[in-house]
C-alpha positions as CSV (number, residue, x, y, z in Angstrom):
1,X,-27.7,23.1,16.0
2,X,-30.2,20.9,14.2
3,X,-33.9,21.4,15.2
4,X,-36.5,18.4,14.8
5,X,-38.7,20.5,12.8
6,X,-35.8,21.0,10.3
7,X,-35.1,17.3,10.0
8,X,-38.9,16.5,9.8
9,X,-39.3,18.4,6.6
10,X,-36.8,16.1,5.0
11,X,-38.4,13.0,6.4
12,X,-40.0,12.0,3.1
13,X,-36.9,12.4,1.1
14,X,-35.0,10.1,3.5
15,X,-37.9,7.5,2.9
16,X,-37.7,8.0,-0.7
17,X,-34.1,7.5,-0.8
18,X,-34.2,4.5,1.5
19,X,-36.7,2.7,-0.7
20,X,-34.4,3.3,-3.5
21,X,-31.4,2.0,-1.8
22,X,-33.3,-1.2,-0.7
23,X,-34.5,-1.6,-4.4
24,X,-30.9,-1.2,-5.4
25,X,-29.5,-3.9,-2.7
26,X,-32.4,-6.2,-3.9
27,X,-31.4,-5.8,-7.4
28,X,-27.7,-6.3,-6.7
29,X,-28.4,-9.5,-4.8
30,X,-30.5,-10.6,-7.9
31,X,-27.8,-9.7,-10.5
32,X,-25.2,-11.5,-8.2
33,X,-27.2,-14.6,-8.1
34,X,-27.7,-14.5,-12.1
35,X,-24.0,-13.7,-12.7
36,X,-23.2,-16.8,-10.5
37,X,-25.6,-19.1,-12.2
38,X,-24.1,-17.9,-15.6
39,X,-27.2,-16.7,-16.8
40,X,-27.4,-14.7,-20.0
41,X,-30.3,-13.0,-22.2
42,X,-32.2,-10.0,-21.8
43,X,-33.5,-10.7,-18.5
44,X,-29.9,-10.8,-17.0
45,X,-29.0,-7.7,-18.8
46,X,-31.9,-5.8,-17.9
47,X,-31.4,-6.7,-14.1
48,X,-27.7,-5.7,-14.5
49,X,-28.2,-2.5,-16.1
50,X,-31.2,-1.6,-13.9
51,X,-29.1,-2.4,-10.6
52,X,-26.0,-0.3,-12.0
53,X,-28.1,2.6,-12.8
54,X,-29.6,2.4,-9.4
55,X,-26.2,1.9,-7.8
56,X,-25.3,5.3,-9.5
57,X,-28.6,7.0,-8.3
58,X,-27.8,5.9,-4.9
59,X,-24.4,7.4,-4.9
60,X,-25.9,10.6,-5.9
61,X,-28.3,10.4,-3.0
62,X,-25.4,9.7,-0.6
63,X,-23.7,12.7,-2.0
64,X,-26.7,14.9,-1.6
65,X,-27.3,13.6,2.0
66,X,-23.4,14.3,2.6
67,X,-24.1,18.0,1.7
68,X,-27.2,18.2,3.8
69,X,-25.3,16.6,6.9
70,X,-22.5,19.1,6.6
71,X,-24.9,21.8,6.4
72,X,-27.3,21.2,8.9
73,X,-24.5,19.8,11.5
74,X,-23.0,23.4,11.4
75,X,-26.2,25.3,11.4
76,X,-26.5,26.2,8.0
77,X,-30.0,26.9,6.7
78,X,-31.5,24.6,4.4
79,X,-34.7,24.7,2.6
80,X,-36.5,21.3,1.3
81,X,-37.7,21.4,-2.6
82,X,-41.6,21.3,-2.7
83,X,-41.6,18.2,-4.8
84,X,-40.6,14.8,-3.9
85,X,-39.2,14.5,-7.5
86,X,-36.2,17.1,-7.4
87,X,-32.8,17.2,-8.9
88,X,-31.7,18.6,-5.3
89,X,-32.4,17.3,-1.8
90,X,-32.2,21.0,-0.6
91,X,-31.6,24.6,-1.4
92,X,-28.9,26.2,0.8
93,X,-29.5,29.5,2.0
94,X,-26.3,31.5,1.2
95,X,-28.2,34.6,2.6
96,X,-28.5,33.4,5.9
97,X,-25.6,31.0,6.3
98,X,-21.8,31.6,6.9
99,X,-18.8,30.8,4.5
100,X,-17.8,28.2,7.3
101,X,-21.2,26.3,6.9
102,X,-21.1,26.6,3.1
103,X,-17.7,24.9,3.1
104,X,-18.8,22.4,5.6
105,X,-21.9,21.7,3.3
106,X,-19.6,21.4,0.4
107,X,-17.1,19.2,2.0
108,X,-19.9,16.9,3.4
109,X,-21.1,16.1,-0.4
110,X,-17.4,15.4,-1.4
111,X,-17.1,13.1,1.7
112,X,-20.1,11.1,0.8
113,X,-19.0,10.7,-2.8
114,X,-15.7,9.4,-1.5
115,X,-17.6,6.8,0.8
116,X,-19.4,6.0,-2.4
117,X,-16.4,5.5,-4.6
118,X,-15.0,3.1,-1.9
119,X,-18.3,1.1,-1.8
120,X,-18.2,1.1,-5.8
121,X,-14.6,0.0,-5.7
122,X,-15.6,-3.0,-3.3
123,X,-18.8,-4.0,-5.0
124,X,-18.4,-3.3,-8.7
125,X,-16.8,-6.1,-11.1
126,X,-16.4,-4.8,-14.2
127,X,-16.9,-8.0,-16.2
128,X,-20.6,-7.7,-15.1
129,X,-23.1,-5.8,-16.8
130,X,-24.4,-4.0,-13.5
131,X,-20.4,-3.3,-12.6
132,X,-19.7,-1.6,-15.7
133,X,-22.9,0.2,-15.7
134,X,-22.4,1.4,-12.2
135,X,-18.5,2.2,-12.9
136,X,-19.4,4.4,-16.2
137,X,-22.2,6.3,-14.7
138,X,-20.9,6.7,-11.1
139,X,-17.7,7.9,-12.8
140,X,-19.4,10.4,-15.0
141,X,-21.5,11.7,-12.0
142,X,-18.2,12.3,-10.1
143,X,-16.7,14.0,-13.1
144,X,-19.7,16.2,-13.4
145,X,-19.6,17.0,-9.8
146,X,-15.9,17.8,-9.9
147,X,-16.4,20.1,-12.9
148,X,-19.3,22.0,-11.4
149,X,-19.0,22.0,-7.6
150,X,-15.2,22.0,-6.7
151,X,-14.5,25.4,-8.5
152,X,-17.2,26.9,-6.6
153,X,-15.8,25.7,-3.4
154,X,-12.4,26.6,-3.9
155,X,-13.3,30.0,-4.9
156,X,-15.4,30.4,-1.7
157,X,-12.7,28.9,0.4
158,X,-10.4,31.5,-0.8
159,X,-12.4,34.3,-0.1
160,X,-14.9,34.7,-3.0
161,X,-18.8,35.7,-2.0
162,X,-21.2,32.6,-1.5
163,X,-22.9,31.6,-4.8
164,X,-26.4,32.8,-5.5
165,X,-28.8,30.9,-8.0
166,X,-29.1,27.3,-9.2
167,X,-29.0,25.0,-5.8
168,X,-28.6,28.3,-3.6
169,X,-31.2,30.7,-2.1
170,X,-29.4,34.2,-2.1
171,X,-29.6,37.1,0.2
172,X,-32.6,38.7,-1.8
173,X,-34.6,35.6,-2.7
174,X,-37.5,34.4,-0.7
175,X,-36.9,31.0,0.4
176,X,-38.4,28.5,-0.3
177,X,-41.2,29.3,-2.2
178,X,-39.3,30.5,-5.1
179,X,-37.7,27.0,-5.6
180,X,-39.0,23.4,-5.9
């Protein structure tokens, strides 16, 4: 069960990510206008690269929110980082969450990544700078995610203990004060 107080702790991250997504959409629209006008030069390149980078970043945020949604919808315990600028959206408490909650958290991230991949395939034009940038960076991010996250999910699904360290708060750690 998701408590309102749990959601409020993440409101500032939702605002941050919504602002980045809005900026991304605005730059993508500007990039499309420049491409349709046949614009070239440093401004067109800067807008294309920046919008591609922001699209990849927005995809990463979507992945993190997918993890978060999977965790909180199944009652998993998550802790927000102390700082707004953080690599992770939350720390998953493996000491007070179940295997089922961990797997739901994992699968939520993968589902969001799949949705971002569909959006990328629908939007990205490899003939444009923004499309190439987004495809390369999002593809790299997805490959890193697959290499880092899928083996852990696979091990836990097959009965291994829940992980600790890195993005996880273990059974003996004092959360969330030790993270952030």
